[in-house]
ROFI-317453 format. One record per residue (C-alpha): residue in one letter; x, y, z. Coordinates in Angstrom, 3 decimals, decimal comma. Example, Ala and Ser with C-alpha at 12.3 -4.5 7.8 and 13.67 -1.06 7.14 Angstrom:
{node 'a'; {12,300; -4,500; 7,800}}
{node 's'; {13,670; -1,060; 7,140}}
! end
This chain:
{node 'm'; {14,722; -19,872; -40,155}}
{node 'e'; {11,752; -17,874; -38,868}}
{node 'i'; {10,183; -17,931; -35,400}}
{node 'v'; {6,613; -16,609; -35,262}}
{node 's'; {5,288; -15,644; -31,829}}
{node 'f'; {1,614; -15,895; -30,871}}
{node 'r'; {0,940; -13,981; -27,673}}
{node 't'; {-2,142; -14,528; -25,512}}
{node 'p'; {-2,148; -11,403; -23,309}}
{node 'g'; {-4,840; -12,497; -20,864}}
{node 'l'; {-2,777; -15,507; -19,814}}
{node 'g'; {0,639; -13,913; -20,273}}
{node 'd'; {1,760; -16,814; -22,468}}
{node 'q'; {3,277; -17,314; -25,885}}
{node 't'; {3,174; -20,090; -28,453}}
{node 'y'; {5,879; -20,320; -31,108}}
{node 'l'; {6,005; -21,595; -34,694}}
{node 'l'; {9,516; -22,224; -35,996}}
{node 't'; {9,838; -22,668; -39,747}}
{node 'h'; {12,879; -23,949; -41,628}}
{node 'a'; {13,355; -25,490; -45,068}}
{node 'g'; {9,658; -26,150; -45,635}}
{node 'r'; {9,037; -27,681; -42,221}}
{node 'a'; {7,690; -26,267; -38,975}}
{node 'v'; {7,906; -26,893; -35,250}}
{node 'l'; {5,055; -25,769; -32,964}}
{node 'v'; {5,926; -25,097; -29,313}}
{node 'd'; {3,470; -25,051; -26,375}}
{node 'p'; {0,250; -24,510; -28,357}}
{node 'q'; {-2,923; -23,499; -26,601}}
{node 'r'; {-6,204; -25,235; -27,350}}
{node 'd'; {-7,366; -22,897; -30,149}}
{node 'i'; {-4,927; -24,370; -32,660}}
{node 'd'; {-6,433; -22,991; -35,881}}
{node 'r'; {-4,442; -19,758; -35,568}}
{node 'f'; {-1,183; -21,738; -35,490}}
{node 'l'; {-2,106; -24,143; -38,261}}
{node 'd'; {-3,313; -21,268; -40,440}}
{node 'a'; {0,047; -19,549; -39,996}}
{node 'a'; {1,822; -22,717; -41,068}}
{node 'a'; {-0,450; -23,030; -44,109}}
{node 'e'; {0,180; -19,394; -45,083}}
{node 'r'; {3,910; -20,128; -45,080}}
{node 'd'; {3,399; -23,374; -47,013}}
{node 'v'; {5,282; -25,449; -44,443}}
{node 'q'; {4,602; -28,927; -43,104}}
{node 'l'; {4,209; -29,239; -39,354}}
{node 'r'; {6,881; -31,775; -38,388}}
{node 'f'; {6,936; -31,571; -34,567}}
{node 'v'; {4,754; -30,300; -31,740}}
{node 'l'; {6,827; -29,690; -28,616}}
{node 'e'; {5,493; -29,362; -25,076}}
{node 't'; {7,892; -28,050; -22,430}}
{node 'h'; {5,788; -29,280; -19,503}}
{node 'l'; {2,297; -30,242; -18,389}}
{node 'h'; {0,666; -26,826; -18,233}}
{node 'n'; {-1,431; -25,636; -15,307}}
{node 'd'; {-2,633; -22,357; -16,813}}
{node 'y'; {-4,299; -23,459; -20,051}}
{node 'v'; {-5,577; -26,484; -21,914}}
{node 's'; {-2,925; -27,630; -24,352}}
{node 'g'; {-3,644; -27,995; -28,050}}
{node 'g'; {-0,598; -30,183; -28,611}}
{node 'e'; {-2,353; -33,521; -28,863}}
{node 'q'; {-4,994; -32,175; -31,243}}
{node 'a'; {-2,473; -30,283; -33,415}}
{node 'a'; {-0,467; -33,464; -33,858}}
{node 'a'; {-3,594; -35,477; -34,637}}
{node 'r'; {-4,804; -32,926; -37,217}}
{node 't'; {-1,496; -32,663; -39,070}}
{node 'g'; {0,316; -35,945; -38,541}}
{node 'a'; {3,096; -34,130; -36,704}}
{node 'e'; {5,139; -35,899; -34,048}}
{node 'l'; {4,092; -34,895; -30,532}}
{node 'v'; {7,034; -34,556; -28,136}}
{node 'l'; {6,726; -34,231; -24,347}}
{node 'p'; {9,246; -34,532; -21,511}}
{node 'a'; {9,880; -38,183; -20,789}}
{node 'a'; {8,989; -37,745; -17,111}}
{node 'a'; {5,586; -36,244; -17,948}}
{node 'a'; {4,225; -39,635; -19,082}}
{node 'p'; {0,820; -38,363; -20,285}}
{node 'a'; {-1,921; -40,864; -21,054}}
{node 'y'; {-1,811; -40,465; -24,848}}
{node 'r'; {0,616; -41,334; -27,628}}
{node 'h'; {3,721; -39,150; -27,796}}
{node 't'; {7,471; -39,233; -28,275}}
{node 'p'; {9,313; -38,903; -24,938}}
{node 'a'; {12,085; -36,299; -24,850}}
{node 'f'; {15,174; -37,413; -22,909}}
{node 'h'; {17,890; -35,078; -21,674}}
{node 'l'; {20,435; -34,335; -24,436}}
{node 'e'; {19,091; -37,041; -26,765}}
{node 'd'; {18,876; -35,115; -30,043}}
{node 'i'; {15,770; -35,274; -32,211}}
{node 'p'; {16,741; -34,800; -35,886}}
{node 'a'; {14,258; -32,944; -38,050}}
{node 'e'; {16,012; -33,099; -41,451}}
{node 'd'; {17,729; -30,361; -43,499}}
{node 'g'; {20,187; -29,556; -40,750}}
{node 'l'; {17,547; -28,851; -38,078}}
{node 'v'; {18,054; -30,645; -34,763}}
{node 'i'; {16,074; -30,331; -31,531}}
{node 'r'; {18,035; -31,009; -28,352}}
{node 'p'; {15,968; -31,559; -25,160}}
{node 'i'; {17,487; -30,105; -21,988}}
{node 'h'; {15,963; -31,249; -18,710}}
{node 't'; {15,249; -28,063; -16,755}}
{node 'p'; {13,180; -28,996; -13,672}}
{node 'g'; {11,990; -26,314; -11,294}}
{node 'h'; {8,736; -24,925; -12,630}}
{node 't'; {7,575; -28,553; -12,747}}
{node 'p'; {9,599; -31,727; -12,122}}
{node 'e'; {9,468; -32,909; -15,753}}
{node 'h'; {10,084; -29,505; -17,320}}
{node 't'; {12,216; -29,687; -20,460}}
{node 's'; {13,572; -26,881; -22,636}}
{node 'y'; {14,375; -27,384; -26,318}}
{node 'l'; {17,551; -26,083; -27,927}}
{node 'v'; {17,343; -25,624; -31,693}}
{node 'l'; {20,469; -26,251; -33,757}}
{node 'i'; {20,824; -25,537; -37,464}}
{node 'd'; {23,787; -27,133; -39,216}}
{node 'g'; {25,266; -27,829; -35,803}}
{node 'e'; {24,995; -24,246; -34,522}}
{node 'p'; {22,703; -23,475; -31,548}}
{node 'v'; {20,369; -20,623; -32,533}}
{node 'a'; {17,364; -20,623; -30,180}}
{node 'v'; {16,066; -22,216; -27,022}}
{node 'f'; {12,407; -22,637; -26,079}}
{node 's'; {12,577; -22,354; -22,300}}
{node 'g'; {8,900; -22,749; -21,346}}
{node 'g'; {8,635; -21,914; -17,655}}
{node 's'; {12,316; -22,140; -16,742}}
{node 'l'; {14,505; -19,149; -17,658}}
{node 'l'; {12,191; -16,237; -18,482}}
{node 'v'; {12,876; -12,671; -19,541}}
{node 'a'; {14,321; -11,000; -16,408}}
{node 's'; {12,614; -13,666; -14,304}}
{node 'a'; {12,054; -17,374; -13,737}}
{node 'g'; {9,110; -19,731; -13,617}}
{node 'r'; {7,357; -20,213; -10,293}}
{node 'p'; {8,268; -23,366; -8,348}}
{node 'd'; {5,244; -23,351; -6,011}}
{node 'l'; {2,361; -24,230; -8,310}}
{node 'l'; {2,355; -27,902; -7,315}}
{node 'g'; {1,895; -27,067; -3,638}}
{node 'p'; {3,981; -25,792; -0,728}}
{node 'a'; {5,360; -29,217; 0,228}}
{node 'r'; {7,358; -29,449; -3,015}}
{node 'a'; {8,013; -25,761; -3,584}}
{node 'r'; {11,451; -25,538; -1,999}}
{node 't'; {12,711; -28,678; -3,708}}
{node 'l'; {11,559; -27,339; -7,065}}
{node 'a'; {13,022; -23,900; -6,327}}
{node 'r'; {16,430; -25,478; -5,679}}
{node 'l'; {16,128; -27,460; -8,897}}
{node 'q'; {15,292; -24,241; -10,728}}
{node 'h'; {18,697; -22,873; -9,722}}
{node 'g'; {20,490; -25,638; -11,608}}
{node 's'; {18,180; -25,323; -14,588}}
{node 'l'; {18,751; -21,582; -14,916}}
{node 'r'; {22,501; -22,142; -14,767}}
{node 'r'; {22,278; -24,869; -17,384}}
{node 'l'; {20,507; -22,551; -19,812}}
{node 'a'; {22,803; -19,620; -19,007}}
{node 'a'; {25,735; -21,771; -20,119}}
{node 'l'; {24,477; -21,692; -23,707}}
{node 'p'; {26,209; -19,322; -26,161}}
{node 'p'; {25,237; -15,683; -25,546}}
{node 'a'; {23,780; -15,195; -29,043}}
{node 'v'; {21,192; -17,967; -28,626}}
{node 'g'; {17,682; -16,541; -28,720}}
{node 'l'; {15,530; -17,100; -25,639}}
{node 'f'; {11,865; -17,873; -26,297}}
{node 'p'; {9,956; -18,566; -23,043}}
{node 't'; {6,315; -19,598; -22,889}}
{node 'h'; {5,478; -17,641; -19,747}}
{node 'g'; {5,994; -13,901; -19,485}}
{node 'e'; {4,534; -10,586; -18,406}}
{node 'g'; {1,014; -11,112; -17,042}}
{node 's'; {1,399; -14,829; -16,374}}
{node 'f'; {0,753; -16,195; -12,888}}
{node 'c'; {3,381; -18,827; -13,749}}
{node 's'; {6,101; -16,158; -13,653}}
{node 'v'; {7,725; -14,836; -10,476}}
{node 's'; {7,814; -11,326; -11,951}}
{node 'g'; {7,677; -9,599; -15,309}}
{node 'a'; {9,856; -7,325; -17,376}}
{node 'g'; {7,484; -6,141; -20,105}}
{node 'r'; {9,434; -8,046; -22,793}}
{node 'h'; {8,600; -11,470; -24,136}}
{node 't'; {11,770; -12,747; -25,845}}
{node 's'; {15,462; -12,163; -25,253}}
{node 't'; {18,905; -13,723; -25,728}}
{node 'i'; {21,027; -15,753; -23,356}}
{node 'g'; {23,581; -12,937; -23,307}}
{node 'd'; {21,008; -10,321; -22,325}}
{node 'e'; {19,744; -12,533; -19,511}}
{node 'i'; {23,268; -13,159; -18,202}}
{node 'a'; {23,719; -9,388; -18,109}}
{node 'g'; {20,412; -8,447; -16,538}}
{node 'n'; {18,304; -11,294; -15,149}}
{node 'p'; {18,304; -10,988; -11,320}}
{node 'm'; {17,523; -14,690; -10,940}}
{node 'l'; {20,944; -15,540; -12,397}}
{node 'a'; {22,731; -13,493; -9,717}}
{node 'y'; {22,190; -16,118; -7,004}}
{node 'd'; {25,146; -18,486; -6,697}}
{node 'd'; {23,478; -20,760; -4,151}}
{node 'p'; {20,311; -22,861; -4,626}}
{node 'd'; {18,954; -21,970; -1,195}}
{node 'r'; {19,412; -18,249; -1,741}}
{node 'l'; {17,495; -18,493; -5,003}}
{node 'a'; {14,809; -20,571; -3,277}}
{node 'd'; {14,487; -17,892; -0,597}}
{node 'e'; {13,966; -15,272; -3,307}}
{node 'l'; {11,507; -17,315; -5,369}}
{node 'l'; {9,390; -18,184; -2,334}}
{node 'a'; {9,648; -14,887; -0,424}}
{node 'a'; {6,372; -13,410; -1,644}}
{node 'p'; {4,386; -16,020; -3,580}}
{node 'l'; {1,612; -14,824; -5,833}}
{node 'p'; {-1,906; -16,235; -5,517}}
{node 'i'; {-2,605; -19,355; -7,563}}
{node 'p'; {-5,706; -19,064; -9,770}}
{node 'a'; {-8,380; -21,572; -8,818}}
{node 'f'; {-8,621; -23,036; -12,328}}
{node 'y'; {-4,984; -24,207; -12,218}}
{node 'q'; {-5,995; -27,213; -10,113}}
{node 'h'; {-8,095; -28,560; -12,998}}
{node 'l'; {-5,771; -28,045; -15,948}}
{node 'g'; {-2,795; -30,139; -14,887}}
{node 'p'; {-4,962; -33,292; -14,789}}
{node 'a'; {-6,617; -32,273; -18,068}}
{node 'n'; {-3,293; -32,002; -19,856}}
{node 'm'; {-2,193; -35,314; -18,351}}
{node 'y'; {-5,174; -37,251; -19,701}}
{node 'g'; {-6,143; -35,247; -22,796}}
{node 'v'; {-9,149; -33,126; -23,713}}
{node 'p'; {-11,593; -32,931; -26,626}}
{node 'p'; {-10,858; -30,653; -29,577}}
{node 'm'; {-11,668; -26,965; -29,365}}
{node 'p'; {-15,477; -26,535; -29,360}}
{node 'p'; {-17,218; -24,353; -31,953}}
{node 'v'; {-17,092; -20,690; -30,976}}
{node 'a'; {-20,640; -19,992; -32,164}}
{node 'v'; {-23,009; -19,508; -29,230}}
{node 'p'; {-26,804; -19,994; -29,448}}
{node 'e'; {-28,903; -16,866; -29,013}}
{node 'l'; {-31,299; -17,143; -26,057}}
{node 's'; {-34,220; -15,033; -24,974}}
{node 'l'; {-34,583; -13,968; -21,387}}
{node 's'; {-37,670; -16,146; -21,095}}
{node 'e'; {-35,514; -19,222; -21,721}}
{node 'l'; {-33,452; -18,469; -18,631}}
{node 's'; {-34,959; -19,449; -15,292}}
{node 'l'; {-33,847; -16,671; -12,973}}
{node 's'; {-34,790; -18,741; -9,957}}
{node 'e'; {-32,174; -21,367; -10,878}}
{node 'l'; {-29,004; -19,287; -11,080}}
{node 's'; {-26,029; -21,202; -9,744}}
{node 'p'; {-24,430; -19,945; -6,522}}
{node 'l'; {-20,715; -19,255; -6,349}}
{node 'p'; {-19,554; -21,786; -3,754}}
{node 's'; {-16,250; -21,633; -1,945}}
{node 's'; {-13,472; -23,569; -3,634}}
{node 'g'; {-13,905; -27,299; -3,140}}
{node 'p'; {-11,891; -30,365; -4,094}}
{node 'a'; {-10,294; -30,286; -7,513}}
{node 'r'; {-12,079; -32,087; -10,297}}
{node 's'; {-10,502; -32,777; -13,664}}
{node 'v'; {-11,690; -31,158; -16,873}}
{node 'p'; {-14,301; -33,257; -18,706}}
{node 'r'; {-12,267; -35,022; -21,338}}
{node 'a'; {-12,613; -37,225; -24,360}}
{node 'g'; {-11,900; -40,900; -24,040}}
{node 'r'; {-9,442; -42,438; -26,468}}
{node 'n'; {-12,379; -43,413; -28,680}}
{node 'g'; {-13,660; -39,822; -28,776}}
{node 'e'; {-16,595; -40,211; -26,428}}
{node 'a'; {-17,108; -37,746; -23,639}}
{node 'g'; {-15,638; -38,818; -20,356}}
{node 'g'; {-14,128; -37,421; -17,205}}
{node 'a'; {-15,510; -35,846; -14,113}}
{node 'g'; {-19,225; -35,424; -14,625}}
{node 'g'; {-21,477; -34,274; -11,834}}
{node 'a'; {-21,629; -30,684; -13,074}}
{node 'p'; {-24,451; -28,584; -11,656}}
{node 'd'; {-27,458; -27,985; -13,913}}
{node 'e'; {-28,064; -24,398; -12,842}}
{node 'p'; {-26,267; -21,848; -15,014}}
{node 'v'; {-24,081; -18,989; -13,926}}
{node 'v'; {-25,058; -15,829; -15,803}}
{node 'v'; {-21,977; -13,819; -16,771}}
{node 'd'; {-22,412; -10,265; -18,039}}
{node 'i'; {-19,588; -9,432; -20,468}}
{node 'r'; {-20,785; -5,936; -21,379}}
{node 'p'; {-18,593; -2,918; -20,532}}
{node 'r'; {-18,748; -2,042; -16,846}}
{node 'a'; {-20,374; 1,330; -17,543}}
{node 'v'; {-23,251; -0,530; -19,201}}
{node 'q'; {-23,441; -3,031; -16,346}}
{node 'a'; {-23,517; -0,237; -13,772}}
{node 'a'; {-26,569; 1,302; -15,421}}
{node 'g'; {-28,513; -1,946; -15,162}}
{node 'y'; {-27,722; -5,653; -15,095}}
{node 'l'; {-29,543; -8,870; -14,303}}
{node 'p'; {-29,830; -9,493; -10,541}}
{node 'g'; {-27,733; -12,482; -9,519}}
{node 's'; {-25,425; -12,320; -12,521}}
{node 'v'; {-21,664; -11,868; -12,307}}
{node 'g'; {-20,238; -8,952; -14,235}}
{node 'i'; {-16,895; -9,652; -15,959}}
{node 'a'; {-16,509; -7,217; -18,824}}
{node 'l'; {-14,969; -8,779; -21,924}}
{node 'g'; {-11,261; -8,035; -22,144}}
{node 'd'; {-7,971; -9,860; -22,598}}
{node 'd'; {-8,216; -11,369; -19,109}}
{node 'f'; {-11,912; -12,260; -19,199}}
{node 'g'; {-11,213; -15,991; -19,271}}
{node 's'; {-8,789; -15,854; -16,359}}
{node 'w'; {-11,271; -14,064; -14,095}}
{node 'a'; {-14,108; -16,349; -15,168}}
{node 'g'; {-11,979; -19,419; -14,428}}
{node 'w'; {-10,931; -18,031; -11,071}}
{node 'l'; {-14,356; -16,866; -9,864}}
{node 'l'; {-16,978; -19,200; -11,332}}
{node 'p'; {-17,835; -22,784; -10,348}}
{node 'y'; {-15,558; -24,621; -12,763}}
{node 'e'; {-18,061; -27,091; -14,233}}
{node 'a'; {-21,223; -24,984; -14,013}}
{node 'p'; {-23,063; -24,190; -17,255}}
{node 'i'; {-22,628; -20,574; -18,335}}
{node 'v'; {-25,040; -18,162; -19,973}}
{node 'l'; {-23,474; -14,975; -21,306}}
{node 'v'; {-25,105; -11,550; -21,379}}
{node 'a'; {-23,683; -9,445; -24,186}}
{node 'g'; {-24,325; -6,205; -26,005}}
{node 'p'; {-25,871; -6,244; -29,484}}
{node 'e'; {-22,540; -6,084; -31,320}}
{node 'q'; {-20,201; -7,771; -28,861}}
{node 'd'; {-17,836; -10,518; -29,991}}
{node 'v'; {-19,149; -13,503; -28,072}}
{node 'a'; {-16,795; -15,789; -29,994}}
{node 'e'; {-13,853; -14,185; -28,179}}
{node 'a'; {-15,451; -14,887; -24,789}}
{node 'r'; {-16,166; -18,474; -25,854}}
{node 't'; {-12,555; -18,925; -26,971}}
{node 'q'; {-11,110; -17,631; -23,731}}
{node 'l'; {-13,334; -19,953; -21,704}}
{node 'a'; {-12,443; -22,933; -23,900}}
{node 'r'; {-8,725; -22,296; -23,367}}
{node 'l'; {-9,423; -23,166; -19,731}}
{node 'g'; {-11,627; -26,151; -20,531}}
{node 'm'; {-14,830; -24,335; -19,579}}
{node 'd'; {-16,951; -25,654; -22,445}}
{node 'a'; {-20,478; -25,632; -20,984}}
{node 'v'; {-21,655; -22,348; -22,537}}
{node 'r'; {-25,405; -22,683; -23,070}}
{node 'g'; {-25,933; -19,474; -25,003}}
{node 'v'; {-26,038; -15,693; -24,967}}
{node 'v'; {-28,787; -13,239; -24,003}}
{node 'r'; {-28,557; -9,839; -25,690}}
{node 'd'; {-31,809; -8,203; -24,601}}
{node 'l'; {-32,527; -7,922; -20,874}}
{node 'g'; {-35,613; -5,778; -21,367}}
{node 't'; {-36,913; -4,483; -18,054}}
{node 'a'; {-35,161; -7,224; -16,043}}
{node 'a'; {-31,890; -5,245; -15,728}}
{node 't'; {-32,778; -3,843; -12,323}}
{node 'a'; {-29,493; -4,275; -10,432}}
{node 't'; {-27,081; -1,334; -10,496}}
{node 'f'; {-23,866; -0,056; -8,958}}
{node 'e'; {-22,195; 3,342; -8,949}}
{node 'l'; {-19,120; 4,321; -10,938}}
{node 'l'; {-17,235; 7,251; -9,396}}
{node 'd'; {-14,249; 9,168; -10,696}}
{node 'l'; {-11,287; 9,858; -8,426}}
{node 'a'; {-12,563; 13,164; -7,022}}
{node 'a'; {-16,072; 11,868; -6,337}}
{node 'f'; {-14,748; 8,668; -4,750}}
{node 'a'; {-12,373; 10,620; -2,475}}
{node 'a'; {-15,227; 12,906; -1,433}}
{node 'r'; {-17,401; 9,912; -0,539}}
{node 'l'; {-14,593; 8,543; 1,614}}
{node 'd'; {-14,720; 11,696; 3,701}}
{node 'e'; {-18,400; 11,218; 4,523}}
{node 'p'; {-19,273; 9,914; 8,015}}
{node 'g'; {-19,595; 6,129; 8,151}}
{node 'a'; {-17,890; 5,503; 4,819}}
{node 'q'; {-16,741; 1,891; 4,417}}
{node 'l'; {-13,972; 0,965; 2,010}}
{node 'l'; {-13,033; -2,378; 0,437}}
{node 'd'; {-9,674; -2,953; -1,301}}
{node 'v'; {-9,807; -5,974; -3,651}}
{node 'r'; {-6,223; -5,877; -4,937}}
{node 'm'; {-3,877; -8,830; -4,514}}
{node 'p'; {-1,608; -8,989; -1,440}}
{node 's'; {1,558; -7,900; -3,271}}
{node 'e'; {-0,192; -4,763; -4,514}}
{node 'r'; {-1,435; -3,953; -1,035}}
{node 'a'; {2,058; -4,415; 0,390}}
{node 'a'; {3,432; -1,919; -2,149}}
{node 'v'; {0,768; 0,753; -1,534}}
{node 'r'; {-1,452; 0,512; 1,542}}
{node 'l'; {-4,896; 2,126; 1,632}}
{node 'e'; {-5,432; 3,298; 5,166}}
{node 'g'; {-8,755; 2,365; 6,718}}
{node 'a'; {-9,665; -0,171; 4,019}}
{node 'v'; {-11,027; -3,640; 4,611}}
{node 'e'; {-8,791; -5,889; 2,491}}
{node 'r'; {-9,924; -8,924; 0,535}}
{node 'f'; {-8,466; -10,039; -2,789}}
{node 'l'; {-11,193; -10,331; -5,429}}
{node 'p'; {-11,209; -14,161; -5,741}}
{node 'd'; {-11,377; -14,445; -1,951}}
{node 'l'; {-14,799; -12,788; -2,032}}
{node 'v'; {-15,907; -16,119; -3,496}}
{node 'a'; {-13,577; -18,469; -1,623}}
{node 'd'; {-13,910; -16,847; 1,820}}
{node 'g'; {-17,009; -14,674; 1,524}}
{node 'v'; {-17,579; -10,992; 2,199}}
{node 'p'; {-15,434; -9,723; 5,098}}
{node 'd'; {-17,089; -9,362; 8,474}}
{node 'g'; {-17,856; -5,821; 9,512}}
{node 'l'; {-19,192; -4,483; 6,229}}
{node 'd'; {-22,695; -3,075; 6,687}}
{node 'r'; {-25,355; -3,993; 4,142}}
{node 'e'; {-27,275; -0,855; 5,029}}
{node 'r'; {-24,571; 1,460; 3,684}}
{node 'p'; {-22,780; 1,496; 0,309}}
{node 'v'; {-19,408; -0,239; 0,120}}
{node 'l'; {-16,771; 1,859; -1,638}}
{node 'v'; {-14,641; -0,561; -3,695}}
{node 'a'; {-11,191; 0,120; -5,161}}
{node 'c'; {-8,541; -1,840; -7,060}}
{node 'g'; {-5,908; -0,802; -9,608}}
{node 's'; {-8,114; 0,587; -12,360}}
{node 'g'; {-11,774; -0,173; -11,642}}
{node 'r'; {-11,961; -3,503; -13,467}}
{node 'r'; {-11,722; -5,795; -10,461}}
{node 'a'; {-13,740; -3,409; -8,312}}
{node 'a'; {-16,615; -3,550; -10,815}}
{node 'i'; {-16,541; -7,360; -10,765}}
{node 'a'; {-16,558; -7,187; -6,976}}
{node 'a'; {-19,603; -4,912; -7,070}}
{node 't'; {-21,658; -7,650; -8,734}}
{node 'l'; {-20,340; -10,274; -6,292}}
{node 'l'; {-21,261; -8,044; -3,357}}
{node 'a'; {-24,736; -7,520; -4,791}}
{node 'r'; {-25,337; -11,281; -4,723}}
{node 'e'; {-24,839; -11,032; -0,940}}
{node 'g'; {-27,126; -8,049; -0,496}}
{node 'y'; {-24,565; -5,204; -0,527}}
{node 'r'; {-24,634; -1,970; -2,558}}
{node 'a'; {-21,348; -0,872; -4,122}}
{node 'a'; {-19,721; 2,277; -5,449}}
{node 'v'; {-16,642; 1,680; -7,609}}
{node 'l'; {-13,527; 3,814; -8,112}}
{node 'd'; {-13,476; 3,904; -11,919}}
{node 'g'; {-10,611; 4,840; -14,204}}
{node 'a'; {-8,125; 5,150; -11,347}}
{node 'g'; {-6,538; 2,920; -8,752}}
{node 'v'; {-5,529; 2,825; -5,141}}
{node 'p'; {-2,118; 4,465; -5,795}}
{node 'd'; {-3,943; 7,397; -7,445}}
{node 'l'; {-6,332; 7,600; -4,516}}
{node 'v'; {-3,536; 7,538; -1,931}}
{node 'a'; {-1,635; 10,238; -3,816}}
{node 'a'; {-4,741; 12,417; -4,161}}
{node 'r'; {-5,544; 12,172; -0,468}}
{node 'a'; {-1,957; 13,021; 0,476}}
{node 'a'; {-1,839; 16,100; -1,767}}
! end
């Protein structure tokens, strides 16, 4: 038996391919399924099952399409009841997969009500469990993603689910879907897989002997919920089209009407991802705005030197898709601005994982139109600017980061809230806004958002608020 792990760092998630005796089982695949199917082909194995542990909120699933492409059997928790053909997994009703391989569903509600883990047995011996968003490495899946009204009920259910998995033999391998960097995890440990024995010894979530005590811990300091989560649960319930082509048309600046750039409205009612009907035709929400959002994916140093007024700067990185999904109008068309050699296919893939398919093209030459700028300052220069009379400071870190290290005198607004709630009152458009985060990445994005509202920004680059606080205290 071999278990191949496919990590998607920007989402903090993992997909798994289990191979045994010429057959394979794919667990929690994301939408870009070619990488998983290619791995199966390289190993000359037939995909027998595609398993989904729950209806995901953080990415568009590729399970339905992987099963359709390969003829594999698609298995989902019985209580999920998605609107497409699948095999329902019932608690402890074994699914035989030939040659001694058996898949045993274990109902583990808590992260979601229907959540189901899958224990793998070979010749009757339990060897691995795919725990999805239930028992994680040194953590547990969040119970609050379906709203505060159900959070405590789900947190109490999570207690029983964690105990159920901890009762497995200590040598059983633990292979969770969510991990370090995922907003579906309560916390992170820097590792992605483990064993039941290691988690019994060191997972703090298993130390609570009472469901209410665990619920208190899980709900004590909830993380923000990315805005795109509200769209992906419905998408995975009803199904989505296959992964779109990653090639992006090249556009000239003259083809982009700069007077028609889409605004970034505050979050409104959730709308489902446009999806394919059962006959393959486009269907779903509709009503998307015609005006594009221009997203500059060039490195922030390049953006700072000159970018297109009105565009949003999100430099391409592992978490590009997450920030785009959180900050941009979900169904708005997107035009990318990229450097001459940048990998636009990677940006397209990350957007498609979230169901953001309306990418009109890419502009690579801004000519003389790149007139907007912001400052990038190192730690010493930023600290010196803070000491100037009338300096105004904006901290765009998330609340948990601010609670850990406070930046005295800063106006506080988490980066996505600059879109949802607007620029904080009291910031003066006539003076530069000094912006800080943990490294400069979010602060640079904030600089372009502030510019859309008429503010000038100077960004702490290459350092974060903890560095700034330490430097000022020295």
